[in-house]
C-alpha positions in Angstrom: -83.7 20.3 42.7 -83.4 22.7 39.9 -86.5 21.4 38.2 -88.7 21.9 41.3 -87.5 25.4 42.2 -89.6 28.4 41.0 -86.8 30.8 40.3 -83.5 30.3 38.7 -80.5 32.5 39.0 -80.8 33.6 35.4 -84.4 34.6 35.9 -83.5 36.9 38.8 -80.1 38.2 37.6 -80.0 40.9 34.9 -78.4 39.8 31.7 -76.0 42.7 31.7 -74.5 41.5 35.0 -74.0 37.9 33.6 -72.4 39.2 30.4 -70.2 41.6 32.4 -69.0 38.7 34.6 -68.2 36.5 31.6 -66.3 39.3 29.8 -64.2 39.9 32.8 -63.4 36.2 33.1 -62.5 36.0 29.4 -60.3 39.1 29.7 -58.5 37.5 32.6 -57.8 34.3 30.6 -56.7 36.3 27.5 -54.2 38.3 29.5 -52.8 35.4 31.4 -52.6 33.2 28.3 -50.7 35.8 26.2 -48.2 36.3 29.2 -47.7 32.5 29.5 -47.1 32.1 25.8 -44.6 34.9 25.9 -42.7 33.2 28.6 -42.8 29.8 26.9 -41.4 31.3 23.6 -38.6 33.1 25.5 -37.6 29.9 27.3 -37.7 27.9 24.1 -35.3 30.4 22.3 -33.1 30.4 25.4 -32.9 26.6 25.2 -32.2 26.6 21.6 -29.5 29.3 21.9 -27.8 27.4 24.8 -27.8 24.2 22.7 -26.3 26.0 19.7 -23.5 27.5 21.9 -22.7 24.2 23.7 -22.7 22.3 20.4 -20.5 24.9 18.7 -18.0 24.8 21.6 -18.1 21.0 22.1 -19.3 19.2 18.9 -19.2 15.8 20.6 -22.1 16.9 22.8 -24.4 16.7 19.8 -24.5 12.9 19.4 -25.5 12.0 22.9 -27.8 14.9 23.1 -29.8 13.6 20.1 -30.1 10.1 21.7 -31.1 11.5 25.1 -33.7 13.7 23.5 -35.1 10.7 21.5 -35.2 8.6 24.7 -36.9 11.4 26.6 -39.5 11.8 23.9 -40.2 8.1 23.8 -40.5 7.8 27.6 -42.9 10.9 27.8 -45.2 9.3 25.1 -45.2 6.0 27.0 -46.0 7.8 30.3 -48.8 9.8 28.7 -50.3 6.6 27.1 -50.0 4.5 30.4 -50.9 7.1 33.0 -54.4 6.7 34.5 -56.9 9.4 34.1 -57.2 11.2 37.4 -60.6 12.7 38.2 -60.7 16.4 39.0 -62.5 15.9 42.3 -60.8 13.2 44.4 -62.2 14.3 47.8 -64.8 12.5 49.9 -68.4 12.5 48.6 
């Protein structure tokens, strides 16, 4: 269809409008990505702090926690390896 049409969108749309659209999209991604990274870092340090406090109060917690973390990591790797690839569009054609 695109090959037989006479005008494309890029032929009729000014380049400034296209660049403006892409710059707004990139700005949105940049701002949401930095906010998400900030949240992930905050949760990571909260988790590490909680683990340090619990381990300091109850040292016997550390041994089972190491085994549980290793088991969780092994299971997550196995799940990623064996999970089927799901296509983005699974709706009817």
